[in-house]
N, C-alpha and C positions, 0 to 999 in steps of 0.2 A: 536806438542808436542807428543813424544812417550809415550804410555800408555799400560801397561800390566795388565789385570784383570783376576785373577784366580777365579774359582768356582768349585763346586762339592765336596768339603770336607764335613765331617760330622762324626757321630758316627757309628761305625760298629763293629760287633762281630768278634773275631778272626776267620780266615778262610773265611771271607767275601771279597767282592770286592767293589771298588769305581772307578769311572773315573773322573779324574780332567781335567778341560779345562782351557786354558789360551788364552784369546782373545786379540789380539794386534791391536793397532790403531796408526796412525801418522807415519807409516813407510811402506816401500815396503817390506812386510813380507817375500817374497821369497828370499830376499837378505840377510837374517840374520840367522845365526846359533842360535839354541835355546837350553835351558837346563832347567831341573828341579833340584831343590835343596831342602833340608829340614833342619830344626833346631828342634831337640828334646829337651825336658825339661832339662835344665842345660848343654846342649851340644853346640858345635860349629856348624855352618852351614856346611853341607856336600853335596857333589855331589850325585845325584841319577841317572840321565840319561841325555843324550844329543842327538841332532839330527842335521844333516847337513842341508844346505839350501834346497836341493831338497828332502831330506828325505831318500836318498839311503844309508846313513851311520848313524849308531847309536852306542852309547856307554852306558854301564851300570856299576853302582857300583856292586861289587861282591855280596853284601847282598841283591840285588833285582833281580839278574839274574834268569830268568826262572819264575819270578812272576810278574814283571812289564813290560809294553811295552809302549814305547814312539812313537808317530806318529804325523803327522802334515797334515793340509789341507791348502795349500797355497791359494786356492780360497776363503777360509773363514778366513784367517789370524789367524788361531787357531792352537795351539799345545795341544796335549792330553797326559795324563799319565793314562793308564789302570793299575790298581793295583789289583791283585788277591792274594788269599791265604795270606791275611793280618795277621800280627802278632802284639801283643801289643807293641813290640819295634819299630814298624813303626809309632807309635804315634808321631806327629810332626806338625809344621807349614810347609807347602809345598809352595815353591816359584818357579815361572818361571822366566827366565831371557833371555835376548837377548844380543847377542854379538855385538861388533862394526862391521862396514862394512868390516873391515880388518880381521875379524875372519872367518876361513873356517873350515869345517869338524865338527865332533862331539867332542867337547872339554870338558874335565872334570874339568879343573881348575876354581875354583870359581872366582879368580881374573881376569880372561879373559873376564868376562861378565860385561857390564856397565849399563844395564837397568834392573830394577827389579820390579816385581809386589808386591802387598801388602801382599800376602800370603793367604792361606786357611788352616784352622785347620782340621787335620785328627786325630781322636781318635779311637783307636782299643781296645776294651774291651776283657778281657780274659774270 
């Protein structure tokens, strides 16, 4: 059974940093594209960042470019999201997701992912 477990969320002041982790189990991690998404208060879930199977291709939403970095360690079956220069509008529940085996590259579309974690809360105070 595939399971994704996020961690690393919390409360941070504006301008601060957090690193989210997503540990995967029940799958051959290196064979799956991964993504990070978020849902802010009263908002739809939106794309944040994605990474290809090998990690050589990444994609970012415009609002996080230059501030967030996605990476992965296939040996540890973990994908990371390093978040710097956090803003109050980054407050959200952050989710990691795995694509199906047929998904390649760093894909932005939420609907292309079929396995989701439970999410971790990130709160940025002003």
